[in-house]
C-alpha positions in Angstrom: 38.9 -3.5 -117.1 40.6 -1.1 -115.2 42.9 0.8 -116.9 44.6 2.5 -113.9 45.3 1.5 -110.4 45.3 4.1 -107.7 49.3 4.3 -106.5 50.0 2.9 -102.8 51.4 5.6 -100.6 54.7 5.3 -100.6 55.1 8.3 -97.5 56.4 7.8 -94.3 53.5 10.3 -93.1 51.0 9.4 -91.2 47.7 9.3 -93.2 44.5 10.9 -91.9 41.4 9.6 -92.6 38.7 11.6 -93.1 35.1 10.3 -91.5 33.0 13.6 -92.5 30.3 14.0 -95.5 32.5 14.0 -98.8 32.0 16.8 -101.1 31.1 15.5 -104.9 32.1 17.5 -106.5 34.3 19.4 -104.3 34.2 23.1 -104.0 36.4 26.1 -103.8 37.1 27.8 -100.6 37.2 31.2 -101.3 35.8 32.8 -98.5 37.9 36.4 -97.7 37.1 38.9 -95.0 36.3 42.4 -96.7 37.6 45.7 -95.3 33.8 46.5 -95.1 33.1 43.7 -92.6 31.1 42.3 -94.7 30.6 38.2 -95.1 30.6 36.8 -98.5 27.3 35.6 -99.5 28.6 32.2 -100.4 29.9 31.5 -97.1 26.6 32.8 -95.1 24.6 30.1 -98.0 26.8 27.4 -96.9 27.1 27.9 -93.3 23.2 28.3 -92.6 21.9 25.8 -94.9 21.1 22.6 -92.8 22.4 19.1 -94.1 20.0 16.9 -96.2 21.7 14.0 -93.5 23.3 13.7 -90.6 24.7 10.6 -91.7 28.4 9.8 -93.0 28.6 9.4 -96.6 28.2 11.7 -99.5 27.0 15.7 -98.4 24.1 17.3 -99.5 22.1 20.6 -98.6 18.7 20.0 -97.1 16.0 22.5 -98.0 16.1 24.2 -94.3 18.0 27.0 -93.2 19.2 26.9 -89.2 18.6 30.4 -88.4 14.6 29.9 -89.8 14.2 26.8 -88.4 15.8 28.1 -85.0 13.5 31.2 -85.3 10.5 29.1 -85.6 10.9 26.9 -82.6 11.3 29.9 -80.3 8.2 31.4 -81.9 6.2 28.4 -81.2 7.0 28.2 -77.8 4.0 29.0 -75.5 6.0 31.3 -73.1 3.4 31.5 -70.5 4.4 27.5 -69.9 7.8 28.3 -70.4 9.9 28.6 -67.7 12.1 31.3 -67.3 10.1 33.2 -69.1 13.0 35.7 -69.4 15.4 33.3 -71.1 12.9 32.6 -73.6 12.6 36.6 -74.3 15.9 37.1 -74.4 16.3 34.6 -77.1 13.6 36.0 -79.1 15.2 39.2 -78.8 18.7 38.4 -80.5 17.1 36.8 -83.4 15.3 39.8 -84.3 16.4 42.1 -87.3 18.1 45.2 -87.0 15.9 48.4 -87.3 18.3 50.5 -89.0 19.4 49.8 -92.6 22.4 47.7 -93.6 23.3 50.8 -95.9 24.0 53.3 -93.1 28.0 53.2 -91.8 28.8 52.0 -88.4 29.2 48.5 -87.0 26.1 45.7 -86.9 24.4 45.0 -83.9 25.8 41.8 -81.9 25.1 38.6 -83.6 24.3 40.2 -87.4 26.2 41.3 -90.2 25.8 42.6 -93.6 25.8 40.5 -97.2 25.4 41.5 -100.4 22.7 39.8 -102.5 22.7 38.4 -106.0 22.3 42.0 -107.3 24.8 44.0 -105.0 22.1 45.0 -102.5 23.7 44.8 -98.6 21.0 43.1 -96.6 21.2 42.1 -93.1 22.1 38.5 -92.2 22.5 36.0 -88.9 26.2 36.3 -88.4 28.4 33.3 -88.5 32.7 33.2 -87.9 35.5 30.5 -89.1 38.3 29.8 -87.2 40.5 31.1 -90.7 39.7 32.9 -93.5 40.9 31.1 -96.7 43.1 34.3 -97.6 44.9 34.0 -94.3 45.1 30.3 -94.2 47.0 30.4 -97.9 49.5 33.1 -96.6 50.5 31.1 -93.5 50.6 28.1 -95.5 52.7 29.2 -98.2 55.7 30.2 -95.6 55.9 27.0 -94.5 53.6 24.0 -95.2 53.2 20.4 -94.0 52.3 18.2 -96.3 50.0 14.9 -95.5 48.5 12.9 -97.0 44.6 11.4 -96.0 42.0 9.0 -97.2 38.7 10.2 -98.1 35.4 7.7 -98.5 34.9 6.9 -102.0 31.7 5.1 -103.9 32.7 2.0 -105.6 33.1 1.7 -108.9 35.5 4.9 -109.1 36.9 6.3 -112.7 39.1 9.0 -113.9 37.2 11.7 -115.8 38.7 13.5 -118.5 36.7 16.5 -120.1 34.0 18.7 -119.2 31.1 17.4 -121.5 30.7 13.6 -122.0 33.9 13.2 -120.3 35.9 10.3 -121.2 35.6 7.6 -117.9 38.8 4.9 -117.6 38.1 2.7 -114.6 40.1 2.8 -111.4 40.9 0.0 -109.2 41.3 0.5 -105.7 41.7 -2.5 -102.8 39.7 -0.3 -100.2 36.7 1.9 -99.8 39.2 5.3 -99.6 41.0 7.3 -102.0 44.6 8.5 -101.0 45.3 12.0 -101.7 48.5 14.2 -101.1 48.6 18.0 -100.5 50.8 20.9 -99.7 48.2 21.3 -96.8 45.3 20.9 -95.2 43.1 22.0 -92.4 39.9 21.9 -90.4 38.2 25.5 -90.4 35.3 25.7 -87.8 32.0 27.3 -88.5 30.6 29.2 -85.5 26.8 30.8 -85.8 27.1 33.8 -84.2 25.3 35.2 -80.7 21.7 35.0 -82.1 22.5 31.0 -81.8 22.3 29.5 -78.0 23.0 25.6 -78.4 22.8 25.6 -74.8 19.3 26.9 -75.0 18.2 24.2 -77.5 19.4 21.4 -74.7 17.1 22.8 -72.0 14.2 23.0 -74.6 14.5 19.3 -75.4 14.9 18.8 -71.5 12.0 20.7 -70.4 9.7 19.8 -73.5 7.4 23.2 -73.5 4.4 23.4 -75.1 4.2 24.5 -78.5 1.4 26.6 -79.8 -1.2 25.3 -82.8 -0.9 21.8 -81.4 3.0 21.8 -83.1 5.3 18.6 -82.2 8.4 19.4 -80.5 9.9 16.3 -82.2 9.2 17.4 -85.6 11.6 20.0 -85.0 14.3 18.7 -82.7 13.8 15.2 -83.0 16.1 12.6 -85.3 14.5 13.9 -88.3 13.4 17.4 -87.4 14.0 20.6 -89.0 16.8 21.1 -86.2 18.8 17.7 -86.8 22.4 19.0 -87.3 24.6 21.9 -88.9 27.9 22.0 -90.4 30.6 22.5 -87.8 33.7 22.3 -89.9 35.4 22.3 -93.3 38.1 19.9 -94.7 40.1 22.0 -96.7 42.9 20.9 -99.2 45.5 23.0 -100.9 46.9 22.0 -104.1 46.2 18.3 -103.8 48.1 15.3 -105.5 47.2 11.6 -106.5 49.3 8.8 -108.1 47.4 6.5 -110.5 49.5 3.4 -112.2 48.5 2.4 -115.9 48.5 -0.9 -116.2 50.1 -2.6 -118.9 50.3 -0.6 -122.5 47.5 2.4 -122.4 47.0 3.5 -125.9 48.7 6.8 -127.0 45.0 8.8 -127.1 44.2 7.7 -123.7 47.9 9.1 -122.6 47.6 11.7 -124.6 44.4 12.9 -123.0 45.2 12.6 -119.3 48.5 14.7 -120.3 46.9 17.5 -122.2 43.2 17.6 -120.7 42.8 20.4 -117.8 39.6 18.8 -116.9 40.4 15.7 -114.8 38.1 14.2 -111.8 38.9 11.6 -109.6 36.0 10.8 -107.0 35.3 14.5 -105.8 38.6 16.3 -106.8 39.0 17.9 -109.7 43.0 18.4 -111.2 44.0 20.8 -113.7 46.8 18.6 -114.7 48.9 15.5 -115.0 52.4 14.4 -115.5 54.2 11.2 -116.0 56.3 10.3 -112.7 59.4 8.9 -114.4 60.8 8.6 -111.6 58.2 6.1 -110.3 58.1 4.0 -113.4 59.3 0.5 -113.0 59.3 -0.3 -116.8 56.1 -2.2 -116.8 53.6 0.2 -115.4 53.4 4.0 -116.0 53.0 6.2 -113.1 51.0 9.2 -113.4 50.6 12.5 -110.9 47.4 14.1 -111.4 48.0 17.8 -109.5 46.6 21.1 -108.8 48.1 24.7 -109.1 45.0 26.3 -108.1 45.7 29.1 -105.6 42.4 28.7 -103.8 42.0 25.8 -101.6 39.3 23.3 -102.3 36.3 21.9 -99.7 36.4 17.9 -100.1 34.3 17.5 -97.0 32.4 18.7 -94.0 32.2 17.5 -90.4 28.3 18.0 -89.2 27.3 18.1 -85.0 24.1 17.1 -84.0 21.6 19.9 -82.3 
């Protein structure tokens, strides 16, 4: 039996349905551009790691990296049978790591950037850019936001989890395959590889099917299940999300206490740090609870991917 039901959206605002790959659990989005021009390691890893699948559903990282797979393809192509040959040579030049030390002053070569590894040592990394940094977006929306409700796909059954270790799970009921969440603001953040990557060259290679050295199969790299199948192209981010639940009938005092005092509340892929009664929406039969996140950092709810 469900203790709670998802409260129906009463807003007149249009509801945006997310069709991308949902992150379970959601992740904090804290990518800020540094004064030194280095890229956050978390941003590089997220952007460069290829998805495990190109289909909609739950997002998961695969084991391959975009830069490595792209470089492997370029280096496997038989340059003597590739026309125009200079096109291939130019592409190979762009994926060649810089020879100077990243610790030296000065700008990074085109297509490359600096990042600090887990030990704090500067390393060269293939560059990626985003349409907006996390702190830039938060600064914009605090000046005047546009609240909106979105629907994200959920996997049934869905529950409200309370607590960190061995959480108490309360079944939830919803009449659809989507969870409606409101937030102070939503956005889609584009991720773009640097000039080292050329998507039009991939299209050219697919059309002309050049031979590969060592008898390697082009389909194993560029096929539907190949190394270069798709990449993350957009983040779907939320700022201070909220979801409402309606308690069905009487809820035991212990459960109500857990809901309104715990700072570890999760529904679907969204984490919340507080819950409270929405007294103005209670109807005398059911109690409405509003679960909210007060975090000053946005969260990544889902991603969109693009075929390569």
